[in-house]
N, C-alpha and C positions, 0 to 999 in steps of 0.2 A: 567459451569464452575463456581469454587469459587471466593470469592473475591480477594484473594491473589494467583490465578491461576498464571502458568507462560504463559499461552495461552489462548484465547477465540475466539469464533466463533459468527457470527450475519449475518444479512444481511439488507440491506437499500433499499427502494422502492423510485423509481426516478418517476417524472411525464414522462419523456421520457429519453430513453438512446440511444444516438447517435450509428449508426453502428462503427464509427471510435472510440469509448471511450476507448479502449485499447491504440491507439497510443496518444490520448489526455492525458491519465493519465501517460504514459512513458514520455511523453515531460514533462510534470509538476515535473516528480519526476528528470528528468536529468535535470531541469532548478533550481530545488530549490524546496523542497516538502512544507516545512512550509512557508519559504519567498522567493519567486520567486526572482531568480537572485543573491542568496544568498546560498552556501552550508556549509558555515563554522559552522554553529550550528545544521544542519540536512543534513548531509551527505549522502544520499542515492543512491544505485545503482540498474537498472534493471537487475534482475539475468535471468529472461525468460519472453517470451511473445507468445500468440498466438491470435487469432482472438476473443477468448472468454475471455481470463485471462491474468493476468501481475502478477508478483511477484518480491519484492525488498526486499532490507535488507540494513542493516546500513553499511557504507562502512569504517568506522573505529571505533575506541575504543570509542573516545568521544561522538559521535552520539549514539551508542548502550548504553552508559552508563548514558548519561544526558536524552534521549527521551525516549529508552527503547523499541521503536518498531523494534526490531532487523531483524524479518523475517516476511514479509507481503505478502498474496495472495488474490487478488481479482479477482473474477470469476462472470460472468453472471449465474444468478442462472435460472430464468425464467422471462418471460416479460421483465419488467423495473426493476428488481430487481437485485442487486448486492450482492454476498454473500462475507463474508470475514472470514480469519482466519489470526491472528496475533500471534507472540508469543515473548518471552524475553529471549529467550535462551541465 
């Protein structure tokens, strides 16, 4: 993807990836992704989840405009790696 692309993909390798990582990530998104306990500046909602993936997106105009992570998918890739796809649609 280019520098000014409207979407990007990547992955991150962790030391360990708990079996309940999707539930943990969903809870963090629901409680406030960037600032736990505050959804004022980063109001995201979980759109879907399975045992290996979670998808979330901005739930209001100001989050989409200010933060820009409008649609995000996190998916277990292999081993302790999580792949991500994010777009600024």
